[in-house]
A tleap script that builds the chain and sets N, CA, C and O, in Angstrom:
source leaprc.protein.ff14SB
mol = sequence {
  NMET LYS LEU THR SER LEU LEU VAL ALA ALA
  ALA LEU ALA ALA THR ALA VAL ALA THR PRO
  ALA GLN THR PRO PRO ALA PRO SER THR ALA
  ASP GLN GLN THR THR GLY ALA ALA PRO PRO
  VAL ASP ALA GLU VAL ARG LYS VAL ASP LEU
  GLU GLN GLY LYS LEU THR LEU ARG HIE GLY
  PRO ILE PRO ASN LEU ASP MET PRO PRO MET
  SER MET VAL PHE ARG VAL ALA ASP PRO LYS
  MET LEU ASP VAL VAL LYS PRO GLY ASP LYS
  VAL LYS PHE THR ALA ASP LYS VAL ASN GLY
  VAL PHE THR VAL THR SER LEU ARG HIE ALA
  CASP
}
set mol.1.N position { -60.565 30.522 -14.499 }
set mol.1.CA position { -59.134 31.368 -14.624 }
set mol.1.C position { -58.672 30.805 -13.410 }
set mol.1.O position { -57.589 30.223 -13.473 }
set mol.2.N position { -59.235 30.848 -12.353 }
set mol.2.CA position { -58.306 30.787 -10.774 }
set mol.2.C position { -57.805 29.712 -11.090 }
set mol.2.O position { -56.582 29.840 -11.155 }
set mol.3.N position { -58.248 28.370 -11.399 }
set mol.3.CA position { -57.671 27.201 -11.684 }
set mol.3.C position { -56.428 27.099 -12.449 }
set mol.3.O position { -55.413 26.533 -12.043 }
set mol.4.N position { -56.611 27.872 -13.953 }
set mol.4.CA position { -55.412 27.797 -14.611 }
set mol.4.C position { -54.174 28.657 -13.748 }
set mol.4.O position { -53.003 28.291 -13.649 }
set mol.5.N position { -54.774 29.878 -13.170 }
set mol.5.CA position { -53.643 30.650 -12.372 }
set mol.5.C position { -52.843 29.680 -11.453 }
set mol.5.O position { -51.636 29.818 -11.255 }
set mol.6.N position { -53.532 28.777 -10.953 }
set mol.6.CA position { -52.830 27.731 -9.709 }
set mol.6.C position { -52.070 27.021 -10.431 }
set mol.6.O position { -50.855 27.186 -10.319 }
set mol.7.N position { -52.593 26.038 -11.364 }
set mol.7.CA position { -52.048 25.607 -11.981 }
set mol.7.C position { -50.684 25.880 -12.834 }
set mol.7.O position { -49.910 24.971 -13.135 }
set mol.8.N position { -50.517 27.042 -13.131 }
set mol.8.CA position { -49.222 27.719 -13.957 }
set mol.8.C position { -48.286 27.886 -12.403 }
set mol.8.O position { -47.137 27.452 -12.317 }
set mol.9.N position { -48.961 28.545 -11.299 }
set mol.9.CA position { -48.124 28.811 -10.192 }
set mol.9.C position { -47.362 27.838 -9.636 }
set mol.9.O position { -46.224 28.016 -9.204 }
set mol.10.N position { -48.170 26.448 -9.636 }
set mol.10.CA position { -47.974 25.326 -9.218 }
set mol.10.C position { -46.454 24.880 -10.086 }
set mol.10.O position { -45.362 24.552 -9.622 }
set mol.11.N position { -46.881 25.017 -11.407 }
set mol.11.CA position { -45.867 24.353 -12.260 }
set mol.11.C position { -44.513 25.216 -12.064 }
set mol.11.O position { -43.385 24.758 -11.882 }
set mol.12.N position { -44.832 26.343 -12.131 }
set mol.12.CA position { -43.358 27.012 -11.957 }
set mol.12.C position { -42.617 27.053 -10.516 }
set mol.12.O position { -41.405 27.090 -10.301 }
set mol.13.N position { -43.664 27.036 -9.610 }
set mol.13.CA position { -42.811 26.601 -8.084 }
set mol.13.C position { -42.148 25.198 -8.267 }
set mol.13.O position { -41.056 25.020 -7.726 }
set mol.14.N position { -42.746 24.138 -9.021 }
set mol.14.CA position { -42.236 22.630 -9.227 }
set mol.14.C position { -41.148 22.798 -9.866 }
set mol.14.O position { -40.184 22.073 -9.619 }
set mol.15.N position { -41.070 24.034 -11.051 }
set mol.15.CA position { -39.971 23.927 -11.869 }
set mol.15.C position { -38.529 24.497 -10.959 }
set mol.15.O position { -37.408 24.004 -11.088 }
set mol.16.N position { -38.851 25.539 -10.118 }
set mol.16.CA position { -37.793 26.340 -9.268 }
set mol.16.C position { -37.242 24.927 -8.154 }
set mol.16.O position { -36.122 24.635 -7.735 }
set mol.17.N position { -38.117 24.514 -8.022 }
set mol.17.CA position { -37.588 23.196 -6.624 }
set mol.17.C position { -36.782 22.254 -7.216 }
set mol.17.O position { -35.880 21.640 -6.646 }
set mol.18.N position { -37.292 22.085 -8.987 }
set mol.18.CA position { -36.590 20.890 -9.318 }
set mol.18.C position { -34.795 21.173 -10.152 }
set mol.18.O position { -33.915 20.364 -10.448 }
set mol.19.N position { -34.875 22.597 -10.286 }
set mol.19.CA position { -33.811 23.273 -10.981 }
set mol.19.C position { -33.062 24.141 -10.205 }
set mol.19.O position { -33.109 25.367 -10.305 }
set mol.20.N position { -32.180 23.343 -9.220 }
set mol.20.CA position { -31.501 24.287 -8.365 }
set mol.20.C position { -30.195 24.967 -9.137 }
set mol.20.O position { -29.590 24.769 -10.191 }
set mol.21.N position { -30.112 25.839 -8.064 }
set mol.21.CA position { -29.206 26.933 -8.855 }
set mol.21.C position { -27.745 26.826 -9.435 }
set mol.21.O position { -26.808 26.599 -8.669 }
set mol.22.N position { -27.572 26.974 -10.645 }
set mol.22.CA position { -26.102 26.583 -11.119 }
set mol.22.C position { -25.120 27.448 -10.695 }
set mol.22.O position { -24.776 28.546 -11.132 }
set mol.23.N position { -24.615 26.602 -9.526 }
set mol.23.CA position { -23.055 27.146 -8.624 }
set mol.23.C position { -21.893 26.136 -9.369 }
set mol.23.O position { -21.912 24.926 -9.144 }
set mol.24.N position { -21.030 26.660 -10.143 }
set mol.24.CA position { -19.906 25.702 -10.091 }
set mol.24.C position { -19.322 25.116 -8.931 }
set mol.24.O position { -19.147 25.786 -7.913 }
set mol.25.N position { -18.917 23.563 -9.035 }
set mol.25.CA position { -18.483 23.014 -7.878 }
set mol.25.C position { -16.948 23.411 -7.556 }
set mol.25.O position { -16.108 23.539 -8.447 }
set mol.26.N position { -16.657 23.608 -6.056 }
set mol.26.CA position { -15.304 23.653 -5.851 }
set mol.26.C position { -14.097 22.950 -6.593 }
set mol.26.O position { -14.361 21.780 -6.871 }
set mol.27.N position { -12.801 23.381 -6.995 }
set mol.27.CA position { -12.580 22.551 -8.282 }
set mol.27.C position { -11.252 21.898 -7.118 }
set mol.27.O position { -10.509 22.444 -6.302 }
set mol.28.N position { -11.461 20.440 -7.584 }
set mol.28.CA position { -10.889 19.495 -7.060 }
set mol.28.C position { -9.525 19.409 -7.326 }
set mol.28.O position { -9.070 20.345 -7.984 }
set mol.29.N position { -8.578 18.328 -6.908 }
set mol.29.CA position { -7.270 18.294 -7.385 }
set mol.29.C position { -7.279 17.745 -9.004 }
set mol.29.O position { -6.451 18.106 -9.840 }
set mol.30.N position { -8.341 16.844 -9.243 }
set mol.30.CA position { -8.421 16.446 -10.375 }
set mol.30.C position { -8.603 17.198 -11.562 }
set mol.30.O position { -8.237 16.836 -12.680 }
set mol.31.N position { -9.291 18.461 -11.229 }
set mol.31.CA position { -9.760 19.331 -11.862 }
set mol.31.C position { -8.582 20.438 -12.201 }
set mol.31.O position { -8.402 21.064 -13.246 }
set mol.32.N position { -7.856 20.466 -10.988 }
set mol.32.CA position { -6.351 21.379 -11.015 }
set mol.32.C position { -5.433 20.914 -12.049 }
set mol.32.O position { -4.639 21.655 -12.629 }
set mol.33.N position { -5.574 19.587 -12.274 }
set mol.33.CA position { -4.604 18.833 -13.101 }
set mol.33.C position { -4.779 19.020 -14.198 }
set mol.33.O position { -3.815 19.050 -14.963 }
set mol.34.N position { -6.188 19.229 -14.691 }
set mol.34.CA position { -6.569 19.062 -16.137 }
set mol.34.C position { -6.607 20.737 -16.687 }
set mol.34.O position { -6.653 21.132 -17.852 }
set mol.35.N position { -6.575 21.418 -15.619 }
set mol.35.CA position { -6.828 23.120 -16.206 }
set mol.35.C position { -5.227 23.684 -16.169 }
set mol.35.O position { -5.009 24.870 -15.925 }
set mol.36.N position { -4.478 23.032 -16.350 }
set mol.36.CA position { -2.882 23.567 -16.237 }
set mol.36.C position { -2.325 24.403 -14.871 }
set mol.36.O position { -1.469 25.283 -14.951 }
set mol.37.N position { -2.906 24.010 -13.712 }
set mol.37.CA position { -2.677 24.435 -12.550 }
set mol.37.C position { -1.270 23.981 -11.880 }
set mol.37.O position { -0.902 24.336 -10.761 }
set mol.38.N position { -0.484 23.058 -12.841 }
set mol.38.CA position { 0.236 22.405 -12.196 }
set mol.38.C position { 1.462 23.179 -12.159 }
set mol.38.O position { 1.910 23.612 -13.220 }
set mol.39.N position { 2.127 23.429 -10.933 }
set mol.39.CA position { 3.294 24.649 -10.731 }
set mol.39.C position { 4.678 23.744 -10.850 }
set mol.39.O position { 4.930 22.618 -10.420 }
set mol.40.N position { 5.588 24.823 -11.714 }
set mol.40.CA position { 6.781 24.014 -12.139 }
set mol.40.C position { 7.761 23.451 -10.730 }
set mol.40.O position { 7.984 24.264 -9.834 }
set mol.41.N position { 8.179 22.360 -10.648 }
set mol.41.CA position { 9.188 21.686 -9.668 }
set mol.41.C position { 10.325 21.578 -10.100 }
set mol.41.O position { 10.531 21.196 -11.253 }
set mol.42.N position { 11.242 21.878 -9.301 }
set mol.42.CA position { 12.662 21.865 -9.492 }
set mol.42.C position { 13.127 20.321 -9.235 }
set mol.42.O position { 12.660 19.741 -8.255 }
set mol.43.N position { 14.086 19.615 -10.143 }
set mol.43.CA position { 14.449 18.238 -10.024 }
set mol.43.C position { 15.894 18.074 -10.576 }
set mol.43.O position { 16.576 19.072 -10.814 }
set mol.44.N position { 16.241 17.134 -10.728 }
set mol.44.CA position { 17.547 16.409 -11.187 }
set mol.44.C position { 17.331 15.312 -11.911 }
set mol.44.O position { 16.470 14.488 -11.599 }
set mol.45.N position { 18.108 15.199 -12.962 }
set mol.45.CA position { 17.563 14.075 -13.949 }
set mol.45.C position { 18.524 13.160 -13.294 }
set mol.45.O position { 19.644 13.532 -12.945 }
set mol.46.N position { 17.936 11.598 -13.084 }
set mol.46.CA position { 18.962 10.747 -13.067 }
set mol.46.C position { 19.332 9.535 -13.839 }
set mol.46.O position { 20.332 8.818 -13.791 }
set mol.47.N position { 18.146 9.495 -14.639 }
set mol.47.CA position { 18.256 8.876 -15.933 }
set mol.47.C position { 17.375 8.715 -17.055 }
set mol.47.O position { 16.157 8.660 -16.887 }
set mol.48.N position { 17.813 8.651 -17.986 }
set mol.48.CA position { 16.680 8.837 -19.200 }
set mol.48.C position { 16.641 7.562 -20.045 }
set mol.48.O position { 17.684 7.081 -20.486 }
set mol.49.N position { 15.449 7.013 -20.270 }
set mol.49.CA position { 15.171 5.716 -20.866 }
set mol.49.C position { 14.406 6.066 -22.359 }
set mol.49.O position { 13.187 6.123 -22.524 }
set mol.50.N position { 15.195 6.231 -23.137 }
set mol.50.CA position { 14.705 6.567 -24.519 }
set mol.50.C position { 13.550 5.629 -25.163 }
set mol.50.O position { 12.492 6.011 -25.662 }
set mol.51.N position { 14.097 4.112 -25.001 }
set mol.51.CA position { 13.525 3.283 -25.298 }
set mol.51.C position { 11.906 3.171 -24.871 }
set mol.51.O position { 10.990 3.032 -25.682 }
set mol.52.N position { 11.758 3.267 -23.386 }
set mol.52.CA position { 10.498 3.366 -22.834 }
set mol.52.C position { 9.990 4.673 -22.819 }
set mol.52.O position { 8.801 4.827 -22.543 }
set mol.53.N position { 10.611 5.516 -23.039 }
set mol.53.CA position { 9.602 6.874 -22.990 }
set mol.53.C position { 9.691 7.423 -21.579 }
set mol.53.O position { 8.858 8.297 -21.339 }
set mol.54.N position { 10.675 7.044 -20.406 }
set mol.54.CA position { 10.634 7.522 -19.184 }
set mol.54.C position { 11.802 8.074 -18.829 }
set mol.54.O position { 12.842 7.877 -19.458 }
set mol.55.N position { 11.696 8.944 -17.597 }
set mol.55.CA position { 12.639 9.653 -16.933 }
set mol.55.C position { 12.642 9.616 -15.518 }
set mol.55.O position { 11.626 9.572 -14.824 }
set mol.56.N position { 13.621 9.631 -15.174 }
set mol.56.CA position { 13.785 9.139 -13.645 }
set mol.56.C position { 14.375 10.564 -12.619 }
set mol.56.O position { 15.542 10.947 -12.543 }
set mol.57.N position { 13.481 11.001 -12.091 }
set mol.57.CA position { 13.785 12.707 -11.674 }
set mol.57.C position { 13.876 12.524 -10.082 }
set mol.57.O position { 13.076 11.812 -9.474 }
set mol.58.N position { 15.033 13.305 -9.391 }
set mol.58.CA position { 14.799 13.400 -7.816 }
set mol.58.C position { 14.157 14.491 -7.493 }
set mol.58.O position { 14.816 15.455 -7.883 }
set mol.59.N position { 13.214 14.805 -6.982 }
set mol.59.CA position { 12.529 16.052 -7.415 }
set mol.59.C position { 11.868 16.411 -6.101 }
set mol.59.O position { 11.678 15.622 -5.176 }
set mol.60.N position { 11.513 17.801 -6.128 }
set mol.60.CA position { 10.908 18.674 -4.848 }
set mol.60.C position { 9.396 18.158 -4.771 }
set mol.60.O position { 8.980 17.449 -5.688 }
set mol.61.N position { 8.640 18.464 -3.800 }
set mol.61.CA position { 7.324 18.438 -3.846 }
set mol.61.C position { 6.701 18.838 -4.665 }
set mol.61.O position { 6.878 20.001 -5.028 }
set mol.62.N position { 5.592 17.911 -5.361 }
set mol.62.CA position { 4.640 18.324 -6.343 }
set mol.62.C position { 3.316 18.346 -5.668 }
set mol.62.O position { 2.589 17.370 -5.483 }
set mol.63.N position { 3.102 19.525 -5.339 }
set mol.63.CA position { 1.640 19.986 -4.808 }
set mol.63.C position { 0.775 19.118 -5.720 }
set mol.63.O position { 0.740 17.926 -5.411 }
set mol.64.N position { 0.146 19.460 -6.674 }
set mol.64.CA position { -1.286 19.198 -7.601 }
set mol.64.C position { -0.927 17.498 -7.246 }
set mol.64.O position { -1.925 16.871 -6.889 }
set mol.65.N position { 0.225 16.790 -7.298 }
set mol.65.CA position { -0.292 15.408 -7.179 }
set mol.65.C position { -0.222 14.868 -5.642 }
set mol.65.O position { -0.373 13.673 -5.387 }
set mol.66.N position { 0.030 15.888 -4.606 }
set mol.66.CA position { -0.247 16.154 -3.230 }
set mol.66.C position { 1.308 14.600 -2.741 }
set mol.66.O position { 1.208 13.632 -1.987 }
set mol.67.N position { 2.412 15.038 -3.529 }
set mol.67.CA position { 3.225 13.938 -3.696 }
set mol.67.C position { 4.781 14.841 -2.971 }
set mol.67.O position { 5.201 15.848 -3.541 }
set mol.68.N position { 5.324 14.409 -1.969 }
set mol.68.CA position { 6.454 14.791 -1.174 }
set mol.68.C position { 7.446 14.545 -2.025 }
set mol.68.O position { 7.215 13.658 -2.846 }
set mol.69.N position { 9.065 15.364 -2.096 }
set mol.69.CA position { 10.041 14.835 -2.579 }
set mol.69.C position { 10.712 13.473 -2.738 }
set mol.69.O position { 10.916 12.775 -1.744 }
set mol.70.N position { 10.952 13.200 -3.583 }
set mol.70.CA position { 11.697 11.758 -3.826 }
set mol.70.C position { 12.391 11.664 -5.114 }
set mol.70.O position { 12.572 12.608 -5.883 }
set mol.71.N position { 12.713 10.615 -5.266 }
set mol.71.CA position { 13.131 10.109 -6.766 }
set mol.71.C position { 12.203 8.996 -7.214 }
set mol.71.O position { 11.778 7.985 -6.655 }
set mol.72.N position { 12.043 9.503 -8.358 }
set mol.72.CA position { 10.526 8.167 -9.244 }
set mol.72.C position { 11.066 8.283 -10.713 }
set mol.72.O position { 11.914 9.041 -11.182 }
set mol.73.N position { 10.427 7.446 -11.206 }
set mol.73.CA position { 10.126 7.328 -12.976 }
set mol.73.C position { 9.116 7.869 -13.419 }
set mol.73.O position { 8.096 7.225 -13.174 }
set mol.74.N position { 8.973 8.746 -13.949 }
set mol.74.CA position { 7.867 9.385 -14.821 }
set mol.74.C position { 7.682 8.942 -16.583 }
set mol.74.O position { 8.628 8.811 -17.359 }
set mol.75.N position { 6.774 8.833 -16.799 }
set mol.75.CA position { 6.310 8.829 -18.069 }
set mol.75.C position { 6.604 9.986 -18.812 }
set mol.75.O position { 6.790 10.771 -17.881 }
set mol.76.N position { 6.748 10.534 -19.669 }
set mol.76.CA position { 6.897 11.784 -20.446 }
set mol.76.C position { 5.862 11.723 -21.661 }
set mol.76.O position { 5.640 10.800 -22.445 }
set mol.77.N position { 5.310 12.972 -21.572 }
set mol.77.CA position { 4.160 13.282 -22.575 }
set mol.77.C position { 4.534 13.364 -24.065 }
set mol.77.O position { 3.727 12.950 -24.898 }
set mol.78.N position { 5.622 13.837 -24.412 }
set mol.78.CA position { 6.346 14.031 -25.376 }
set mol.78.C position { 7.770 13.268 -25.306 }
set mol.78.O position { 8.596 13.640 -24.473 }
set mol.79.N position { 8.097 12.038 -26.316 }
set mol.79.CA position { 9.210 11.649 -26.364 }
set mol.79.C position { 10.460 12.322 -26.707 }
set mol.79.O position { 11.615 11.931 -26.535 }
set mol.80.N position { 10.009 13.437 -27.238 }
set mol.80.CA position { 11.238 14.543 -27.548 }
set mol.80.C position { 11.934 15.183 -26.393 }
set mol.80.O position { 13.052 15.685 -26.509 }
set mol.81.N position { 11.272 15.159 -25.299 }
set mol.81.CA position { 11.730 15.853 -24.345 }
set mol.81.C position { 12.828 15.115 -23.570 }
set mol.81.O position { 13.525 15.749 -22.778 }
set mol.82.N position { 13.012 13.807 -23.764 }
set mol.82.CA position { 14.183 13.029 -23.554 }
set mol.82.C position { 15.343 13.120 -24.576 }
set mol.82.O position { 16.132 12.177 -24.636 }
set mol.83.N position { 15.487 14.113 -25.321 }
set mol.83.CA position { 16.257 14.628 -26.557 }
set mol.83.C position { 17.196 15.414 -25.996 }
set mol.83.O position { 18.370 15.396 -26.365 }
set mol.84.N position { 16.689 16.252 -24.949 }
set mol.84.CA position { 17.413 17.432 -24.308 }
set mol.84.C position { 18.052 17.267 -23.147 }
set mol.84.O position { 18.910 18.098 -22.850 }
set mol.85.N position { 17.788 16.237 -22.310 }
set mol.85.CA position { 18.372 16.296 -20.982 }
set mol.85.C position { 19.371 14.876 -20.841 }
set mol.85.O position { 19.479 13.914 -21.601 }
set mol.86.N position { 19.804 15.078 -19.996 }
set mol.86.CA position { 21.103 13.816 -19.565 }
set mol.86.C position { 21.170 13.786 -17.998 }
set mol.86.O position { 20.818 14.694 -17.244 }
set mol.87.N position { 21.633 12.698 -17.693 }
set mol.87.CA position { 21.804 12.446 -15.932 }
set mol.87.C position { 22.361 13.616 -15.265 }
set mol.87.O position { 23.408 13.959 -15.814 }
set mol.88.N position { 22.121 14.155 -14.540 }
set mol.88.CA position { 22.614 15.619 -13.734 }
set mol.88.C position { 22.377 16.735 -14.115 }
set mol.88.O position { 22.974 17.725 -13.690 }
set mol.89.N position { 21.315 16.764 -15.122 }
set mol.89.CA position { 20.913 18.196 -15.419 }
set mol.89.C position { 19.800 18.202 -14.460 }
set mol.89.O position { 19.140 17.252 -14.038 }
set mol.90.N position { 19.689 19.928 -14.101 }
set mol.90.CA position { 18.835 20.242 -13.243 }
set mol.90.C position { 17.854 20.586 -14.001 }
set mol.90.O position { 18.271 21.110 -15.035 }
set mol.91.N position { 16.693 20.520 -13.938 }
set mol.91.CA position { 15.597 20.760 -14.528 }
set mol.91.C position { 14.316 21.284 -13.864 }
set mol.91.O position { 14.063 20.777 -12.771 }
set mol.92.N position { 13.583 22.078 -14.263 }
set mol.92.CA position { 12.037 22.402 -13.672 }
set mol.92.C position { 11.075 21.421 -14.709 }
set mol.92.O position { 11.259 21.119 -15.888 }
set mol.93.N position { 10.139 21.110 -13.905 }
set mol.93.CA position { 9.294 20.427 -14.728 }
set mol.93.C position { 7.720 20.260 -14.389 }
set mol.93.O position { 7.538 20.379 -13.177 }
set mol.94.N position { 6.760 20.065 -14.976 }
set mol.94.CA position { 5.509 19.928 -14.390 }
set mol.94.C position { 5.040 18.501 -14.558 }
set mol.94.O position { 5.447 17.805 -15.488 }
set mol.95.N position { 4.217 18.091 -13.689 }
set mol.95.CA position { 3.583 16.548 -13.775 }
set mol.95.C position { 2.432 16.460 -13.577 }
set mol.95.O position { 1.903 17.313 -12.864 }
set mol.96.N position { 1.773 15.564 -14.053 }
set mol.96.CA position { 0.390 15.437 -13.781 }
set mol.96.C position { 0.099 13.873 -13.958 }
set mol.96.O position { 1.021 13.142 -14.323 }
set mol.97.N position { -1.351 13.282 -13.666 }
set mol.97.CA position { -1.417 11.894 -13.653 }
set mol.97.C position { -2.488 11.881 -15.044 }
set mol.97.O position { -3.521 12.542 -15.150 }
set mol.98.N position { -1.996 11.070 -15.905 }
set mol.98.CA position { -2.885 10.912 -16.949 }
set mol.98.C position { -2.875 9.497 -17.466 }
set mol.98.O position { -1.869 8.831 -17.707 }
set mol.99.N position { -4.233 9.100 -17.616 }
set mol.99.CA position { -4.608 8.049 -17.843 }
set mol.99.C position { -3.877 6.946 -16.639 }
set mol.99.O position { -3.315 5.874 -16.869 }
set mol.100.N position { -4.045 7.446 -15.656 }
set mol.100.CA position { -3.626 6.934 -14.577 }
set mol.100.C position { -2.066 6.458 -14.121 }
set mol.100.O position { -1.765 5.676 -13.219 }
set mol.101.N position { -1.056 7.290 -15.173 }
set mol.101.CA position { 0.019 7.213 -15.094 }
set mol.101.C position { 0.768 8.616 -14.358 }
set mol.101.O position { 0.107 9.654 -14.317 }
set mol.102.N position { 1.716 8.597 -13.970 }
set mol.102.CA position { 2.245 9.939 -13.511 }
set mol.102.C position { 3.306 10.281 -14.820 }
set mol.102.O position { 4.172 9.486 -15.183 }
set mol.103.N position { 3.077 11.568 -15.431 }
set mol.103.CA position { 3.526 11.673 -16.555 }
set mol.103.C position { 4.007 13.376 -16.446 }
set mol.103.O position { 3.408 14.312 -15.916 }
set mol.104.N position { 5.158 13.351 -17.079 }
set mol.104.CA position { 5.766 14.763 -16.991 }
set mol.104.C position { 5.318 15.368 -18.200 }
set mol.104.O position { 5.564 14.925 -19.321 }
set mol.105.N position { 4.553 16.547 -17.908 }
set mol.105.CA position { 4.079 17.634 -18.950 }
set mol.105.C position { 4.615 18.315 -19.729 }
set mol.105.O position { 4.469 18.407 -20.948 }
set mol.106.N position { 5.423 18.948 -18.870 }
set mol.106.CA position { 6.375 20.033 -19.229 }
set mol.106.C position { 7.854 19.987 -18.766 }
set mol.106.O position { 7.937 19.876 -17.543 }
set mol.107.N position { 9.040 20.042 -19.411 }
set mol.107.CA position { 10.076 20.306 -19.142 }
set mol.107.C position { 11.147 21.202 -19.599 }
set mol.107.O position { 11.161 21.400 -20.814 }
set mol.108.N position { 12.041 21.781 -18.899 }
set mol.108.CA position { 13.088 22.647 -19.391 }
set mol.108.C position { 13.720 22.793 -18.541 }
set mol.108.O position { 13.207 22.819 -17.423 }
set mol.109.N position { 15.310 22.974 -18.732 }
set mol.109.CA position { 16.719 23.165 -18.140 }
set mol.109.C position { 16.232 24.437 -16.910 }
set mol.109.O position { 15.591 25.416 -17.291 }
set mol.110.N position { 16.573 24.288 -15.637 }
set mol.110.CA position { 16.376 25.334 -14.913 }
set mol.110.C position { 17.546 26.410 -15.241 }
set mol.110.O position { 18.606 26.295 -15.856 }
set mol.111.N position { 16.925 27.506 -14.582 }
set mol.111.CA position { 17.857 29.069 -15.041 }
set mol.111.C position { 19.432 28.708 -14.244 }
set mol.111.O position { 20.357 29.518 -14.311 }
savepdb mol mol.pdb
quit
């Protein structure tokens, strides 16, 4: 009986060592991008490219992408976004890196 108790105790101890506590990892930038944590960013529309599904924006800092203010071209997640803006429009947008490409994920006119 003692041998059986020792074997059971050893098996339980081995299981406890082999199974670490389930603590969630700290969120990374990539995790924040996929959880909708992208903050709205102020921008001005510089160019709308309907054929390519792209938008050129002069934008402020994009914290979730660790990007400083600049002008750059983005792909849009939904081509219908391009139907409601024109060069010179002031907008608020969110961006994310989707399949390795900087993409506007939401877009609206600034208040």
